[in-house]
VOMARTOR-554603 format. One record per residue (C-alpha): residue in one letter; x, y negated, z negated. Coordinates in steps of 0.02 Angstrom, whole numbers, plus 32768, in hexadecimal, padded with zeros to 4 digits. Layout:
BEGIN
aXYZ ...
END
This chain:
BEGIN
m50AF18C4B706 p50C2187BB639 e50C717BEB635 i5168179AB5DF h517116FCB564 l51F51682B54B c523C1659B4A7 v521315AEB47D s52C1159CB417 c533915F5B491 e52D915EAB52A k531B16ADB550 p52851732B57D i5231178DB4F6 y520B1849B51E e518618B6B4F2 n52051920B47F s5252188AB41D e5200183FB383 q51C91799B387 f51591725B32E v50BB16DEB388 i508E1630B369 p4FE915E8B37D n50031540B3F9 k4FA214BDB39D h4FB2143EB433 k4F0F13E7B467 e4F1D1412B527 k4F3314D4B503 p4EF51503B44D d4EF215C4B48F c4F9615D8B4BC w502A162CB46D k50CB1608B440 y51591695B42A l51F7168AB3C3 h527D170FB3AB f528E1743B2F6 s53471720B316 c53211674B355 h52C01649B2BA d533B1613B22A e52F515A4B1A4 t53A3156CB17E k53C91546B22E q531314F5B261 n52E514C3B1AE t523A14F1B1DD p51C5157EB186 v517715FBB1E7 p50CA15BFB217 q50461608B1AD t4FE41648B23D v506A16A5B28D l50521758B2BA k510317BCB2B9 t50E81842B34B n514B18CCB3A7 r5121194CB41E s510C19DCB398 v50551978B34D p4FBD19D7B38B k4F5F1968B408 t4EC41974B3AC l4F1C193BB30B a4F7918ACB359 e4ED2186CB3A4 v4E641881B304 l4EFC181EB29D e4EF01792B322 v4E36178BB309 c4E52178BB250 i4ED416F8B264 e4E5D16A0B2CE f4DD616A8B25B y4E2E167BB1CE s4E6D15DFB223 g4DB715A4B227 k4D6E15E4B2C7 s4CCA1653B2C9 y4CCA171CB2E9 p4C931705B391 d4D0E166FB3AE a4D9616CEB378 v4D6F1767B3E2 k4D5716FAB47A t4E0D169BB45D v4E6A1747B445 a4E141792B4E3 k4E4416F1B53D r4F0316EEB4FB r4F1617AEB532 n4EA5179DB5D6 i4E2D1816B5A5 d4D771825B586 t4D3417E9B4F5 s4CD3188EB4DE t4D6F18F6B4D0 v4DAD1877B43D a4D13189DB3E2 d4D1B1957B40C k4DBD1956B3A5 c4D7618F1B317 t4CE81978B310 r4CDC1A20B34F r4D8E1A35B367 i4DAC1A1DB296 n4CFB1A6CB271 l4C9A19DBB250 n4BFA1982B29E t4C0218C2B2B7 d4BB01892B21C e4C1C1904B1B4 f4CC218A0B20B k4C7B1800B1E1 r4C5F1829B126 l4D05186DB11A l4D4A17C1B16F q4CF6177AB0D0 n4D5F17ECB05B k4E0F17E9B098 i4E391873B009 q4DB618E9B04D l4DE618B2B0F4 v4EA618DFB0DC n4E841984B07C h4E0B19C7B117 l4E8D1991B1A3 i4F161A03B133 q4E9E1AA1B12C c4E9F1A7FB1E1 f4F581A60B205 p4FB01A9AB162 t505D1AA6B1BD y503619E2B1CF e501C19BBB11B n50991939B109 y508718E6B1A2 i4FD018CFB188 r4FE11886B0D9 e506A1817B129 t500417DBB1AF l4F6A17B4B14D s4FC31770B0B4 
END
């Protein structure tokens, strides 16, 4: 049974098929936990707070491979090493690190060194991900901008 998360604003369930914001929790006690927020609950004028920079907009239609690769990128760009980013995503998703690493490499036609090089050049990384997932071009650009 999939885990159901509660919106941090309205405290109502966020179901897999609804769009949501996924916000890294920067709390010292649980740094790898993520908070969830409905799109409809985030109103900048009402809450007077912008969407955090390290947010991953998700919905059910995004392939798991793409979602996990983007999560690794977000973790990397927030200051973690590639191995630590992979571990964080694996822990958050309750999957093995080799599964996440596989999605960052073999599933997108790269080896580890090639993926690490792309992490250093965001434009090339974005272009590569768009080649792999052309339907999600806007989503990729928005997530990694």
